[in-house]
N, C-alpha and C positions, 0 to 999 in steps of 0.2 A: 604755348608750346605746340599744341595740336595744329594750329594754323601753319606753323613752321614746317612740321612734318608733311602736311598736305601740300604745301607750296613746293617743298623740295621734291617730293614724289611726282607732282605734276610736271615740274620742269624737267626732271629726269625722263619721264615718259614722253614728253614732247620732243626732247632731244633725241631719244632713241628712235622715235618714229620718223623724225627728219633724217637721221643718219641712215636708217633702213631704206627710205625713199630714194635718197641720193645713191646708195649702193645699187639698188635694183635698177635705177635709171642708167647708171654706168654699165651694168651688166647687159642691159637691153641694147644699148648703143654698140657695145663691143660685139655682141652676138649678131647684130645687124650687119656690122662691117665684115665679120668672119663668114656670115652666111653667103655673102656675095663673092667670096674667094673660092668657093666650091672645092675645098680641101687642098688646094695648091699652096704649099708652104710659102713660096716666094710671094704669091699674091696675098696671102694672109698678112705677111709682114708689111706689104705695100698698103693694104687696106687699113691696117692699124696706124700706119704713119699718116695716111690721109685723114683718119678719124681724129688724130691728135691735131693735125692741121686745121680741120674744121672747127674743133673746139677753140683753138687759138684765134681763128678768124672770126669767131662769134656767130657761126652758122646756127640758126635756130632749129629747135627740135622738129618742127614741122617741115623744114626744108632739108633736114639731114638725110632722109631717105633718098631724095632726088640727087643731092650733092654726092653721096657715096656711090649711087648708081652711075652717075656721070664719071666719077673716078675709076670705077671698075671697067667701064667702056673704054676709057682712055688707056688703061693698062692692057686690055685685050687687044686694042688696035696697035699699040706699041709693040706688043709681042708678035703680032702677025707679020 
């Protein structure tokens, strides 16, 4: 019975840490996209759409910064 309790507690702890890691990573990606919007509500919506597109396209985390930066530049050029 003791092993069962330890196993359940370990699995629950590992799941919680995985869940927390995923949430923090999502928050960081969202904050990255919103930081490039510079407080403009229309650009914030656009950047969140591009973030969703990047996730759907399978853009890796290491390339996400450059990908979002390019999207922000395209938005600013289109507005000008």
